[in-house]
GUDOSE-379915 format. One line per 10 residues: number of its first residue (from 1); their letters; for each residue x, y, z of C-alpha. Coordinates in nm, 3 decimals. Layout:
% residues N
NUM = A = X/Y/Z; ...;
END
This chain:
% residues 257
1 = MVEHTTTEKN = -1.136/2.629/-3.321; -1.458/2.432/-3.363; -1.757/2.565/-3.171; -2.018/2.324/-3.034; -2.380/2.402/-2.974; -2.544/2.357/-2.634; -2.733/2.058/-2.771; -2.410/1.889/-2.882; -2.252/1.950/-2.540; -2.554/1.807/-2.362;
11 = DRRNMARRTK = -2.543/1.502/-2.588; -2.182/1.439/-2.482; -2.272/1.484/-2.113; -2.565/1.244/-2.142; -2.361/0.990/-2.338; -2.096/0.989/-2.065; -2.358/0.940/-1.794; -2.523/0.653/-1.984; -2.200/0.469/-2.064; -2.105/0.185/-1.833;
21 = PILCYNLDSI = -1.755/0.201/-1.675; -1.474/0.088/-1.904; -1.180/-0.077/-1.727; -0.860/0.102/-1.831; -0.640/-0.207/-1.811; -0.713/-0.563/-1.919; -0.551/-0.787/-1.657; -0.519/-1.065/-1.914; -0.271/-0.843/-2.101; -0.020/-0.791/-1.821;
31 = PKKKGSVELY = 0.280/-1.027/-1.796; 0.202/-1.356/-1.627; 0.355/-1.448/-1.292; 0.685/-1.635/-1.301; 0.539/-1.956/-1.163; 0.221/-2.158/-1.198; -0.113/-2.067/-1.041; -0.066/-2.360/-0.803; 0.272/-2.223/-0.691; 0.120/-1.894/-0.579;
41 = DRFLRNAVKD = -0.226/-2.008/-0.467; -0.130/-2.322/-0.279; 0.242/-2.380/-0.224; 0.359/-2.027/-0.140; 0.039/-1.941/0.044; 0.085/-2.240/0.274; 0.466/-2.259/0.276; 0.507/-2.155/0.639; 0.213/-2.358/0.768; 0.328/-2.670/0.582;
51 = GNATLVEELE = 0.686/-2.639/0.709; 0.829/-2.558/0.367; 0.979/-2.226/0.473; 1.268/-2.147/0.708; 1.266/-1.834/0.927; 1.568/-1.622/0.833; 1.503/-1.303/1.031; 1.245/-1.164/1.269; 1.221/-0.806/1.389; 0.973/-0.598/1.586;
61 = IPPCDAKSWK = 0.890/-0.240/1.497; 0.829/-0.032/1.812; 0.520/0.192/1.833; 0.546/0.517/1.634; 0.869/0.403/1.469; 0.998/0.232/1.153; 1.257/-0.021/1.047; 1.405/-0.134/0.715; 1.524/-0.479/0.612; 1.646/-0.668/0.307;
71 = VPSGHLWRIV = 1.453/-0.944/0.131; 1.634/-1.154/-0.134; 1.445/-1.258/-0.445; 1.231/-1.566/-0.385; 1.198/-1.504/-0.010; 0.875/-1.430/0.173; 0.816/-1.155/0.427; 0.523/-1.097/0.658; 0.390/-0.794/0.838; 0.215/-0.929/1.147;
81 = CSHGPQVADM = -0.014/-0.757/1.397; 0.153/-0.859/1.722; 0.032/-0.633/2.004; -0.307/-0.492/1.906; -0.483/-0.304/1.623; -0.221/-0.109/1.430; -0.170/0.004/1.071; 0.164/0.031/0.892; 0.294/0.235/0.599; 0.523/0.031/0.374;
91 = NCWSMDNPKE = 0.783/0.124/0.111; 1.005/-0.101/-0.097; 1.296/-0.048/-0.334; 1.508/-0.258/-0.566; 1.821/-0.354/-0.371; 2.040/-0.319/-0.681; 1.894/0.015/-0.791; 1.705/0.214/-0.526; 1.583/0.452/-0.795; 1.341/0.171/-0.877;
101 = HFYSSKTRQI = 1.071/0.160/-0.612; 0.710/0.069/-0.545; 0.471/0.275/-0.761; 0.135/0.296/-0.585; -0.041/0.484/-0.866; 0.028/0.227/-1.137; -0.041/-0.057/-0.893; -0.380/0.103/-0.822; -0.456/0.140/-1.193; -0.366/-0.221/-1.271;
111 = HATHLARGDR = -0.532/-0.385/-0.970; -0.762/-0.176/-0.748; -0.776/0.094/-0.481; -0.712/-0.176/-0.219; -0.486/-0.476/-0.268; -0.561/-0.841/-0.198; -0.400/-1.184/-0.229; -0.258/-1.237/-0.576; -0.207/-0.867/-0.651; 0.142/-0.745/-0.732;
121 = LWSNMPYLRP = 0.340/-0.439/-0.627; 0.459/-0.268/-0.947; 0.764/-0.044/-0.975; 0.797/0.306/-1.116; 0.878/0.398/-1.475; 1.091/0.333/-1.674; 1.133/-0.003/-1.496; 0.766/-0.100/-1.448; 0.782/-0.460/-1.330; 0.644/-0.654/-1.030;
131 = LATITEDTID = 0.862/-0.609/-0.723; 0.651/-0.836/-0.504; 0.333/-1.044/-0.498; 0.086/-1.071/-0.211; 0.069/-1.441/-0.123; -0.164/-1.421/0.178; -0.393/-1.176/0.360; -0.565/-1.312/0.669; -0.803/-1.016/0.699; -0.957/-1.074/0.353;
141 = YGFDDDGAGV = -1.193/-0.780/0.415; -1.327/-0.715/0.067; -1.540/-0.399/0.057; -1.807/-0.295/0.305; -2.132/-0.101/0.254; -1.947/0.231/0.271; -1.704/0.122/0.000; -1.418/0.082/0.246; -1.147/-0.177/0.195; -0.816/-0.273/0.359;
151 = HDVIGSRCDP = -0.454/-0.234/0.235; -0.508/0.080/0.027; -0.292/0.238/-0.240; -0.493/0.561/-0.256; -0.371/0.754/0.046; -0.022/0.887/0.097; 0.164/0.870/0.429; 0.109/1.122/0.708; 0.387/1.378/0.680; 0.523/1.691/0.854;
161 = YTHFLMSSGE = 0.474/1.916/0.550; 0.097/1.868/0.526; 0.071/1.903/0.904; 0.270/2.230/0.887; 0.035/2.357/0.615; -0.286/2.264/0.796; -0.183/2.358/1.151; -0.067/2.716/1.086; 0.299/2.628/1.107; 0.330/2.361/1.376;
171 = IKNNCCHSNL = 0.638/2.141/1.326; 0.562/1.775/1.395; 0.791/1.491/1.293; 0.604/1.212/1.470; 0.457/1.074/1.147; 0.504/0.793/0.896; 0.699/1.002/0.643; 0.954/1.099/0.906; 0.966/0.743/1.041; 1.025/0.604/0.692;
181 = TRAALSSGVL = 1.290/0.869/0.627; 1.482/0.762/0.936; 1.448/0.396/0.833; 1.567/0.482/0.481; 1.872/0.662/0.616; 1.954/0.364/0.837; 1.983/0.145/0.527; 2.294/0.335/0.426; 2.186/0.378/0.063; 1.858/0.572/0.085;
191 = CEKDVHDVLN = 1.753/0.925/0.183; 1.433/1.125/0.230; 1.391/1.177/-0.145; 1.367/0.800/-0.186; 1.061/0.776/0.042; 0.753/0.734/-0.175; 0.376/0.684/-0.160; 0.298/0.379/0.047; 0.097/0.063/0.073; -0.125/0.135/0.375;
201 = VFMCTGFTLS = -0.107/-0.207/0.539; -0.413/-0.300/0.752; -0.563/0.048/0.698; -0.939/0.057/0.631; -1.024/0.341/0.393; -1.238/0.453/0.102; -1.407/0.752/-0.058; -1.735/0.887/0.081; -2.029/0.815/-0.148; -2.163/1.170/-0.116;
211 = THQYFTKPSP = -1.853/1.391/-0.147; -1.597/1.135/-0.274; -1.349/1.238/-0.004; -1.086/1.007/0.139; -1.199/0.858/0.472; -1.073/0.611/0.727; -1.227/0.364/0.971; -1.076/0.179/1.267; -0.868/-0.104/1.124; -1.031/-0.448/1.147;
221 = VEIGDYIEFL = -0.690/-0.607/1.211; -0.656/-0.832/1.515; -0.356/-0.984/1.690; -0.216/-1.261/1.471; -0.342/-1.121/1.141; -0.078/-1.076/0.873; -0.015/-0.990/0.512; 0.257/-1.186/0.333; 0.460/-1.105/0.022; 0.691/-1.285/-0.217;
231 = AETDLIVAAS = 0.994/-1.081/-0.326; 1.009/-1.104/-0.706; 1.354/-0.938/-0.700; 1.607/-0.840/-0.433; 1.443/-0.572/-0.220; 1.491/-0.323/0.060; 1.164/-0.292/0.255; 1.069/-0.039/0.522; 0.755/-0.010/0.733; 0.632/0.247/0.983;
241 = TCPQGDVSMS = 0.395/0.173/1.269; 0.164/0.470/1.224; 0.151/0.703/1.527; -0.227/0.707/1.479; -0.248/0.341/1.575; -0.555/0.186/1.415; -0.636/0.524/1.250; -0.970/0.566/1.427; -0.935/0.944/1.408; -0.862/1.208/1.146;
251 = CGGDGKP = -0.509/1.248/1.016; -0.309/1.493/1.222; -0.537/1.460/1.523; -0.375/1.499/1.861; -0.597/1.251/2.042; -0.518/0.889/2.111; -0.662/0.630/1.865;
END
């Protein structure tokens, strides 16, 4: 084993502090989208508004509940705020092979902590391919002075196991993990083990600048706002309307948001 002097250790510490951030992934190196820039940025983004899309299915997710649905490759789906500020936890799986599903960690590494128009939802290894592309986001929040953004891939879903751990044994299944589990089971091909880390749709989150802890703010979503996706392959999608509403309180809180 090689021993290092205190001076050598301090040199390494100082070098790290002086070095500017190095992006881990070069976006120019990832596979290009299937179509042209114009296809994604203009045609698909405006397909519904310009009358170039036909509504195939419409469903409403009740409060504190979840639903699943199928989206064929090449079809668009929207998650719309219809009744008031509300966040949603979303999962998606390959229809042909549910073992392939959305991989929030790799998506975060490739794109950012919060997703925006043009970003893609990547699948887990060993498949690792884009399952969907975000074609529109009417909130377009960016990042605020606290470092908060919308549509995060940093937080997991609220779940009964963490609540049990942090509440001295209280059993509570009114949460997004349980909602998504019930939606997965309703698909006929999925179970609880298939539920995975989510895209937190409309959720406004970040890390505190002082302690670097995960935080939330009331969602800026308003009635009529939506996020829209293009299915890059045949998909099963599920979304839960979070029991915490616009998440204007701490996770696991018993108050009303």
